[in-house]
Each structure stands twice: as C-alpha cells, then as structure tokens.
N, C-alpha and C positions, 0 to 999 in steps of 0.2 A: 504494500500500500504506500502510495506517495505521501511524503511528509506534509502535514497540514500547514497551510500558509497563515492561518489565523486561529487563535485559540478562542473558542466560543465561551460565553459566560458559563458559570457552573450549573445554571438551570434556566429554563425558559418558561415563563408564565404562559398559559394557553390563551389563545384568542377566543372570542365569544362563541364562534361556531365550534371550535375544537373542544371546548368544555362540554358542549352538548353531545358531540360524537363520541367522546370518551365515556360519558355517562350512560348512553343508550347501548353501547356495545356489550355483548354478553354471549352466553352459550347459544342463543337462538338468532343472533344477528351480529354482523360485523360490517361496518360501513367502508367497503373497499371498492375502488374503481380502477379501470385500466385504460391506458392509452398505448396504441400500437402503431408501428409503421411497417408496411410491407415494402421490401426493397427489391431492387432489380437483380440481386444476386444473393446466394446463400450467406448467412451471417457467419463471420469469422469470430468464434467464441473467444479466442485469446485476445484479439484486437478489441472486442467489446469490453472485456474485463479490464484491459489497460485504460480504455476510455473512461470506464466507470471509476477507476482509481484516481484519475485526474479530475473528474467532475465532482465527486462527493465532497472534497474539501471546500469547494466553492459554494456549497449549499449545506451549511452546518445544521440548519433547521430540518433537513431531511435525514440527518444521520443522528437520530436521537432515540432514547427509550422513554416510554411512558411510565410514570410513577404515580401511585395513588397515595396521596397524603390523607391526613385525618379529615380535612375539610374540602380539598380541591385536588384535581389531577394537575400534573406538571410534567415537563420534559427535562431530561438531563442528557448531556452528550453521550453518545454511544462510542466507547473506546475500544470495542472489539475489532479485530481484523474483519475486513469485508465492507459492504456486502459483496456477495459473489454472484455471478451470472448463473441462472438456473435453467435447466431444460423445462420447457413449457408443459402444461398439462391440459387435458380436455376441459375440465371444469375450472373455468376462469375464476379469479377473485376469491380464492379459498379463504376461509375465515382466519383472522389474526387474533390471537389472544393478547391484547395490547400490553398488559402488564406482566406477562410471563417472561422469564429470564431469557428464554431462547428465541423470543419473537423479534423479528425485524419488521418495522413499519413501512418499509419500502422493498419491493421485489423488482429485480430486473431479469427478464426471461427472454429466451430465444427459441425459435422453432423454424427450421429451414430458412426462409428469407424474411422472417418476421422478428422484429425487436419489440418488446413490450415492457412497460413498467406498471406495477400495481401499487397503489398508494392507499394507506389508511387515511381516511378523510380528515382526521384531526390534525394531520400534518399540513395539508394544503388543499385548496380547491383545484378545479381543472385548469384555471388560468395560471396559477403558480406552478402546477405540475407540468404544464406545457412548456414553460421556460426551462425547467430542469431537463425535460425530455429533448427539447431542441438542442440544448447545450451538450447533452450526452451524445446525440447523433452526430453533432458537428465534430466532437472529439473522436468519435468512432471513424468517421470518414477521413479525418486527418491521419489516424493510425494507418489507413489504407493508402496514404499518399496524396489525398486531395487537399487543396489549399482553400479552406473554408473561412471566410471573414466573420468577425464577431459583429453581426448585425441582424436585424429582423427578429429580435428576441433572444439571440444567442449571447450568453454572457462570456466574458473573458476569464478562463480558468487560471490564468497567470496572475490575475488580480485578487487581492483579499476580498472577502465578502464585505459588502457595504452595509452599514447599520440599518439603512432603510429597508433592506430586503427581509429583515427579521421583525419589522414593525407590526404591532397590532393596530392595523388601520381602523378597526372598529372604534377603539378608544380615542384615536386621534380625531375622528369625525363625529363622535358623540357629543353634540352641542345643541343648544336650544331646547325646544319642547319635544317631549316624546309623543309619537303618534298614538292616538287612542286605540286600544285593543277592540277589535270587532269580532263578534261571533259569526262563524261561517257554517253554513248548512252542511250536513253530511252528504258527501258526493257518492255517485254510483261507482262501484268497484267491480271490475271484471272478476269472475270466479272460475274455478276449475279444480282439477285434482292435483294436490300437492305432490311434488316429486320427493324422493328420499332426501334427507337433510343435505343441503349444500350441493345438490345437483342443479347446475345452472344451465338452462337451455338458452343458447344465443342464436338468434336468427338475424341475418344481416342482408340489407339490400344495397346494391351498388347502382348509382345513377349518375347521369351527366348534370353537372352544376348548371351549365348554360340552359339545358332543357328545363330544369326545375325553375330557374329564374324566369324564363319566358312564361311558363305556366302560372307561376305565382303572380307575375305582373298582369296577366290576363284577368286574374281575380282581384287585382288591386292591392296585393300584399307583398311583403318581402318574403324571402325563403323561409325564415323562422316563423313568420306569421302564417304562411301557407301550410307548412308542415304541422304547426300547432293546430290549425283549424282542421287539417286532415285527420289528425289523431282524435280530436274531439268529435268530429263527424263519425268516425269509425266506432267510437265508444257509444255514441247516441244510437247508431244503427244496431249495435249488439244489445243494448239495453231494450230497445224496442222489440227486437226479435225474441228476447227472453220473456217478454210479457210481464215482467215484474213491476213493482211500484216504481214510478218514475222519480228519479232524483237528479239534481244538477250534475253536469259533467264538467270537470275542471282539471287543469293540469298544474303541477308544481314545476315552475320553470326557474332554475337558478339564474340570477342576473349577476354578471361580473361587474362589481362596483368600481373597478379601476377605470372603466370608461367614463365615469362621472366624478370620481374623487381621486385626484392624482396621488399615487403612491408607488413605491418600488417593491412593496411587499410580495414575497412568494408564499406567504401563508394564506389562510382563508380570508376572503373578503367578498362575500356574496350575500344577496338577499333573494327571497323567493317571490316571484310574481304568480298571480293566479287568474289566468283567463278562464272564464266560466260561461257556459250556456245552460240555461234552465229550460229543458224541453216542456215543462209544465205550462210555459207561457204560450206555447203554440208551435207550429211547424216553421222551420227555417230552411231556406235554400243554402247551398254550400257557400255561395258568394256572400250571403248575409252572415254566415258564421265567420268567414275570413274578415269581414268588416268589423264585427263585434270584437274578435280577437285583436285586431289592429288597434282599435280605440282603447280597449282595456289595457293592453300592454303599454301603450304610450301614456296612458293616465298613470299607471303604476311606476313609470320611469320618471316621474316628476321628482326633481332634486330635493325640494323641501320634504316631500312625503318619504323619500328614501332615507333622508337624514333623520327624520322623526322616528322611523322604524329602527335605524341604527341606535339612536339614543335610547329608545325604549328597551331594546335588547341588552345594551350595556348597563343601563340602570338596574335591570333585573339581576344581572350577574353581580353588580356591586352592592346589592341590597344587604345591609349589615345583618339582618336576621337570617337571610339565606346563607351568607358566608359563615355564620356560626353553627350551621347545621352540619353534622358529620356526613361524609359521603355515603355511609351505610344507610342513612335515612333519606338523603337527598337524591340518590340515584333512582330509586323506585318512583319518586315524585316526578323527576325529570322525564323518565320513560313514559309515565302516564300523560304528562303534559305534551310530550312529543306525539304520542298517539292521537290525542285529542286535537292538537293544533296543527300538526304537520302531516298526519296520515288521514284522519277522518274526513277533512274537507277536500281532499284531492283524489281524483280517480287514478292518476298515475303521475310519475315524474318524467319530464322530458328536458334533457339538457343539451345545449348546443354550444360547445366551447368556441365555435367560430371557424375562421379560416386559418388553416395551417399554412404559414408562409415561411420560406427559407431561401437563402441565397441560391442562385441558379446552379452553382457547382454541386450543391447538396440536393436540391430539388430534383435534379435529373435522375437521381438514383432512388427516388421514392415513388412507388407506384400509387400508393394511397395511404391515408392515415385513418385509424379507427379509434372510436371511443366506446367503452362498455361500462355501464353502471352495474355494480355487483348485485348481490342478492337483495331483492326488495325487502322492505320492512313489512312482513306479512305476505300472504299468498296473492301476489299480483304481478304486474309487468312494469319494467322500466324501459325507457327509450333514450338513446343518445345519438347525435349526429355530428359529423365534422367533415369539412371539405379540404381537399388539397389539390390544387390545379383545377381540372375540370371533373374531378371524381368526388362525388358525395357519398359518404358511407353512413347508413342509418342502421343502428344496431338495437335490437330488442333483447332484453335479458329477463328471464322469467324462471320461477321455480314451480311452474305449472306444467303438467303434461300436455294440455291442450295448447294449440297455437292460434286460437281464434283471432286475437287482436292483431298479431303479426300478419296472418293470412289476409284478413279483411283490409288492413291498411295498405298492403302492397297491391292487392287487387284493385283498390280504389285508385291508386296512383297509375296503374296500368290503364284503367278506364279513362283516366285523364289524358291518356296518350303518351305516358312516360314509359321508357324501357327500363325494366328493373331486373338485375341479375341477383338471384337469391342464393346466399351461402348459409351454412350452419355449422356449429361445432358438434352436431349429431349426424350419424350416417343416414338418418331418416327424417329430414326436416319437415316432411309432409305428414308425419305421424299424428294421428288424431285430428287431422284437419280436413 
C-alpha cells in the first residue's frame, strides 16, 4: 500500500444522512449501492489494485471503520492493509455488517471487462462516490499507459486531501427557519414473492440517450422527468390491474444538493424529492403525468425550501434530548421513523446520478456506466439510471421473484418507440413475467 500523503483526524463525526444509514442498518437491511463501468477490454487485476492503492489515500473518508458509541455512531480511520480488489459475485451489494471488525465499507470488484465499487451509504452518496470512482478509473488507465488529465471530476492523487472534501455540508447550510414537517399519505407499493435473504434480482435496460431525449422532449420533459413519469405510469397501471384500493403513486428521488449549494464534499449531501400522482383524482394521460412530475420536481428544487429541509434535519440531529438518548434506544426509534417517513409515503426509489463525463482518452475505453441500488428496505423495487456518451443504463434491483415492474416499464418504453436491450444478473430474466 502506498504511503498516505495526509494523516486524517482521529475520528470523523457522521453527516446527517450517515447517522440515519448507520442506525437503520441491521440483520435485515444494509444500505449498499454500486457503480460500475464496462470497459472495452478485460480488467487487469494487478493494475486495478495498484490504482486502488494510489487512490485510497486521496479519499480518507472512504477508508474508515464505523464505530458505535454510547450515544452516536462515528468513523475512525481504517489502518488495515487494503482494501483489495475482489472477484465479483452474482448477487450484487451483499450486506455489510458496518460495525464488525472484518467489515470494509467500500468494495472494489472486477469481472471480465467490468470494474465496480460498492459503497455503504453512510460513507457517501452517489455524487461523492462518482468522484472516487472516476479518480480510480483514471489511475487504472494511467497504470495501462494512458495519459489521463485531472479534470471533469477526477481528483489529483498526488495532492493531499482538501479539508472541504470531508465537510459536513448539511451543517454548513443549516441556517434560517426549518421547513415544517408535513404528513404524506401512504403510497401504493408493488408486491410479490420475496426471494431468499439477500438474493438481489437486477434487470437492466440499455438505451440511446439521444433517442430518450427526443422522446422526453416530445412530452415536454427532461430525461429525468420523463423516466420518472414512466415509472409512475407503470406503477399506476399495475395498481389498476391488481384491482386493489387505490393509493397515491410516488417516487423517492434523491437530489444532489451540490448543484444548488457549493461544496467540495465527497460525503453525503442529498435530499429526497417526491413527485406524486393520486389516481383517486381521476384519469391522467401520460403527457399530463410528465407535466405534473415536471412542476412538482421544480417546486421541490426551490432553494429556500431545500435549505429549510436541511435545517430541519440538522436541528433534529442536534436536539439535546435526542443526543442524550443511548443508541440502544435511539436506533429502534430511528428505524420506525424511517419506515414511516421514508418508506410508507413512497412507492419506490429512483435515483439518477446524472451524466458520467470523462476526458476523451479515458472515455474511449468505457462502453457504458451502470448504477445499482442495493436491497430495498422491505419487499419492493429500486431503480437507478446513469448515462455515459450516448448509452443510458436503467437498472432495477429487487428482492422479489416477480419482474412485473421491470417488464411493464420496459414494455412501455418500447411502445414509445424506444429500442431497449435487456440484461440481467439471472440466467432467466423473463422468469415469472
């Protein structure tokens, strides 16, 4: 392992989102997600390991252990050798026991021509992990003889970490009045037959970015708005087909706050938006759903509202009564609060880390980039999309045997005139569909 260029502090207090992810993690749930790149050649494991050894010192907040104190969780630097590149497995995003001695909160995997990282969500959100991933890939290609510049989100591994990269940006921007808490109605949830514990079914669709943009524009929306509306439309159709009691259909969409509040942090800095359609109000056309999603998302991206939500979340964490409650009592309460406030009102989670950009000398070796949300909290489905060049990857992750949501969503896109190539981590992606 290369010598570290900077000594991190003896411990890292957790950011607002990290505290929650640590508390809700347990035997039945582990908040882990994956980012992958499919390359034009088979991965050189030795070169990838050398690249990892050069990258890790630049990201000290990714090389930590989670500790459980009497009242709060916190991070300490991980002084063990490693991490080491692993061979990939079929079931992505295997659970991490975050406080166990042998656990690493970051995995780097390879399989044939795919490089992947899997990250425990308390470390970072997708935006921060993407910076790490880009920097790792740049170092890897340099090991193969490519001259990759430090630009377009790639950090210089020869420089020491900057203090701002470890910033808790939530606390920095918690100012003014807290946004009032509002009760959200219970949403429709797709149902099915649970798989054995931690069997993760991943179904992926590959599309042309340009084609999706043209189709989205025809409906008056952006790519994210269009895909969000397509997911809501699919869930509305499934609910109608089930003939069960109608409930609102809504998505949990993580919003990268770096777009609105400047920060260098590579830790968590997200809020959740909730576009929602209530079919009890009447019938909608698909274009009307796109329009509603567009208006609702733009309303929730109001800077004062986002800052009010940040302030409310941080004030909750800083509450002196809550701080005095031991973790043994606090964790069950936070799990219940998460279920009521972050699971019950949402039909599913859809995340879009955005466009993966890279210098031309690096981009020419990347066929596509993929994002996968790990095991859902409960028996449901998650969705993630990311684009690289003209390739859009949309990945569903589910612990259900049935593939109804995935099948109907991709069928809808095909009916819209889009060509979709479907892949799966299972030999029978059409099973039960």
